[in-house]
C-alpha positions in Angstrom: 75.6 122.3 100.9 77.1 119.3 102.8 80.4 120.0 104.6 83.4 118.4 103.0 84.8 115.5 104.9 88.5 114.6 105.1 90.1 111.2 105.5 93.7 110.4 106.4 96.0 107.5 105.7 99.4 106.6 107.0 101.9 104.1 105.6 104.1 103.6 108.6 107.5 101.9 108.5 110.3 101.0 110.9 112.4 103.9 109.7 110.1 106.2 107.6 106.4 107.0 107.4 104.2 108.8 104.9 100.7 110.4 105.3 98.0 111.6 102.9 94.8 113.6 103.5 92.0 113.0 100.9 88.6 114.6 100.5 85.5 112.4 100.4 85.6 112.8 96.6 89.0 111.1 96.4 91.0 114.3 95.8 94.5 114.3 97.4 94.7 117.4 99.6 98.2 117.1 101.2 101.1 114.8 102.0 103.4 114.7 105.0 106.3 112.6 106.1 107.8 111.4 109.4 110.1 108.9 111.1 109.3 105.5 112.5 105.8 104.7 113.7 106.5 101.2 114.8 105.4 101.1 118.4 107.4 98.0 119.1 110.6 100.0 118.3 109.8 103.5 119.7 107.0 102.8 122.2 103.4 103.8 122.1 103.8 107.3 123.4 106.4 108.3 120.7 104.3 106.5 118.1 101.1 108.5 118.8 103.2 111.8 119.0 104.7 111.1 115.6 101.3 110.4 114.1 99.9 113.6 115.6 102.9 115.6 114.2 102.3 114.2 110.7 98.5 114.9 110.8 99.1 118.5 112.0 101.7 119.0 109.2 99.3 117.6 106.6 96.3 119.6 107.9 98.3 122.8 107.7 99.3 122.1 104.1 95.7 121.3 103.2 94.3 124.4 104.9 92.4 122.4 107.4 92.1 123.8 110.9 94.2 121.9 113.4 91.3 121.4 115.7 89.0 120.0 113.0 89.2 116.2 113.3 89.5 114.0 110.2 86.4 111.9 109.6 88.6 108.7 109.7 92.3 107.9 109.9 93.6 104.6 108.5 96.9 103.4 110.0 98.8 100.8 108.1 101.8 100.5 110.4 104.8 98.3 110.7 104.4 96.4 114.0 100.6 96.8 113.9 99.7 93.1 113.7 98.2 92.5 117.2 94.8 93.8 118.4 96.3 94.6 121.7 98.9 96.9 120.2 96.3 98.5 117.9 94.1 99.3 120.8 96.9 100.9 122.7 97.8 103.2 119.8 94.2 104.1 119.0 93.4 104.7 122.7 96.5 106.8 123.0 95.5 108.9 120.0 92.0 109.5 121.4 93.3 110.4 124.8 96.3 112.6 124.0 95.2 114.0 120.6 91.4 114.1 120.5 91.3 116.5 117.5 93.2 114.3 115.1 90.4 112.1 113.9 86.9 111.0 114.8 87.5 107.4 113.9 90.5 105.0 113.4 91.3 101.8 111.6 94.6 100.2 112.3 96.3 97.3 110.6 99.6 96.1 109.2 100.5 95.6 105.6 102.7 92.6 106.1 102.0 89.0 106.9 104.9 88.4 109.3 108.4 89.5 110.4 110.1 87.0 108.2 108.7 88.7 105.1 110.0 92.1 106.1 113.5 90.9 107.1 114.6 88.0 104.9 114.6 89.7 101.6 115.2 93.3 102.7 118.1 95.6 102.3 119.1 94.9 105.9 119.1 91.1 105.1 121.3 91.7 102.1 123.7 93.9 104.0 123.9 91.4 107.0 124.5 88.5 104.6 127.4 90.3 102.9 129.0 91.2 106.2 128.6 87.6 107.5 130.3 86.2 104.4 133.3 88.4 105.1 133.5 87.6 108.8 133.0 83.8 108.2 135.8 83.7 105.6 138.3 85.7 107.7 137.5 83.4 110.7 137.9 80.2 108.5 134.4 79.3 109.7 132.7 79.0 106.3 133.9 79.1 102.7 132.0 81.6 100.7 130.7 80.8 97.2 133.1 83.4 95.7 135.9 85.9 96.6 135.1 88.4 99.4 137.7 91.1 98.5 135.3 93.6 97.0 132.8 93.3 99.9 135.6 93.6 102.5 136.9 96.8 101.1 133.4 98.2 100.5 132.4 97.3 104.1 135.4 99.2 105.5 134.7 102.2 103.3 131.0 102.4 104.1 131.3 102.1 107.8 134.5 104.2 107.9 136.6 101.6 109.8 140.1 100.2 109.2 139.4 96.6 110.4 136.7 94.2 111.6 137.2 95.3 115.2 136.1 98.8 114.3 132.9 97.4 112.9 131.8 96.1 116.3 130.7 99.6 117.4 128.2 99.6 114.5 127.0 96.1 115.3 126.4 96.6 119.0 126.8 99.9 120.9 125.7 102.2 118.1 123.7 99.8 116.0 121.3 101.6 113.6 119.3 99.3 111.5 118.6 101.8 108.7 122.3 102.8 108.5 123.3 99.2 108.4 120.8 98.5 105.7 122.3 101.3 103.7 125.4 99.1 103.0 123.1 97.2 100.6 123.7 100.0 98.1 127.4 99.1 97.9 126.5 95.4 97.5 124.1 96.4 94.7 126.9 98.4 93.0 129.1 95.4 93.3 126.5 93.2 91.6 125.5 95.6 88.8 128.4 97.9 88.1 131.5 95.9 89.3 130.3 92.5 88.2 131.4 91.1 91.5 130.4 87.4 91.7 129.7 87.2 95.4 127.4 90.3 95.3 125.5 88.8 92.4 125.1 85.6 94.4 123.7 87.4 97.4 121.1 89.2 95.3 120.2 85.9 93.6 119.7 84.4 97.1 117.5 87.4 98.1 115.4 87.0 95.0 114.9 83.4 95.8 113.7 84.3 99.3 111.2 86.7 97.8 109.9 84.0 95.4 109.6 81.6 98.3 107.4 84.0 100.2 104.9 84.0 97.4 105.1 80.3 97.0 104.5 79.7 100.7 101.3 81.7 100.4 100.1 80.0 97.1 97.7 77.6 98.8 96.0 80.5 100.6 95.5 82.7 97.5 92.0 83.0 96.1 91.6 81.4 92.7 90.2 84.6 91.2 93.5 86.3 91.9 95.4 83.6 90.1 93.1 83.5 87.0 92.6 87.1 86.3 94.3 89.2 83.6 98.1 89.1 84.2 97.7 86.2 86.7 98.7 86.9 90.3 99.5 90.7 90.7 102.0 91.5 93.4 102.7 95.1 94.5 106.4 95.5 95.2 107.4 98.1 97.7 111.0 99.0 98.8 114.3 100.1 97.4 115.5 96.5 97.1 113.3 96.2 94.0 115.5 98.7 92.2 117.9 95.9 91.7 115.4 93.7 90.0 117.8 92.8 87.2 120.0 90.9 89.8 117.0 89.6 91.8 115.1 88.1 88.9 116.9 84.8 88.4 116.5 83.8 92.0 113.0 85.1 92.3 111.7 82.9 89.4 113.5 79.9 90.9 112.0 80.6 94.4 108.5 80.6 92.9 108.6 77.0 91.7 106.5 74.6 93.8 108.5 72.8 96.5 106.0 70.2 97.7 102.4 69.1 97.4 101.1 72.0 99.5 102.4 74.6 97.1 100.1 75.7 94.3 101.7 76.3 90.9 101.3 79.9 89.9 101.0 80.0 86.1 101.4 83.8 85.5 102.7 86.5 87.8 102.8 90.3 87.3 104.9 92.6 89.5 103.7 96.2 90.0 105.4 99.2 91.4 103.4 102.0 93.1 103.3 105.5 91.6 101.7 106.7 94.9 102.2 105.7 98.6 100.3 102.9 100.3 98.9 105.7 102.5 96.2 106.1 99.9 95.0 102.6 100.5 95.2 103.2 104.3 93.0 106.3 103.9 90.5 104.1 102.0 90.6 101.5 104.7 89.8 104.2 107.2 86.9 105.4 105.2 85.5 101.8 104.7 85.6 101.2 108.5 82.8 103.8 108.8 81.0 102.8 105.6 82.5 105.4 103.3 84.4 104.1 100.2 86.7 106.7 98.7 86.6 106.8 94.8 90.2 105.7 94.4 91.3 104.5 90.9 93.9 101.9 92.0 94.9 101.1 88.4 96.2 104.6 88.1 98.4 104.2 91.1 100.7 101.4 89.8 102.7 100.4 86.8 103.8 96.9 85.6 107.5 96.4 85.6 107.6 92.6 85.1 105.4 89.8 83.9 106.2 86.1 83.5 104.3 83.0 82.5 105.8 79.7 83.7 105.9 76.9 81.2 
């Protein structure tokens, strides 16, 4: 009887990472979680240490001996765009932690830094704070009243004035904590009916739509003409505020020039499982092994629209 082979996949972010171990039959054996695995932010040494810790944890849960290497480990990591960085991480894993995996495949699941900044929770939080500062400085007139955002800003960061906020912007800046202010902006937009918060989310939605529009000429026709049109997997907490993103998103998808291709139908999907499953499959494919993953079972449709 052939020995069971195990494959791992990591969905690595700038603040949080998730790992899965799967059998060669596609069965999920274990999950584990960890902090940032972006080597640009934390350095290669810390990156490989975190990856090892996640693998050790997952192996323990799956009942796999720690010294038994995975057959392949797929790494879909934030900051993993360049081949040089990929080589440093993989070489680091092989040198420092030789029992983690026999083979590696590393990539990134984004197409550029703008896509991961301009429509994110951090972007929304920064936009809100900037509106407050610009109005108080008489530098720029906001599209609506800043009163709610100013009070919410002081409450969230636990400060009494703008000067107190400087510590959070410079000396003790924490991107994930700063991004958390987006929750209060979302509450303002959805629960309080604050006009400026609603405008900020409309702007964020338009940015999301523009990202897709910018890529439209590069999308294979088969992806545009299949059932449901272009299918887009939406990852991140910002999509929980879809009701206030929707208007701007649809506007942002409209062609802007002759280079843009008009997308007739778009379908948005949310994952029921982590992208780590896809990373595990990428790792398997890199050595000629395709895991029997039913991708249709891992996502649900939350929005579909046909443009007239």
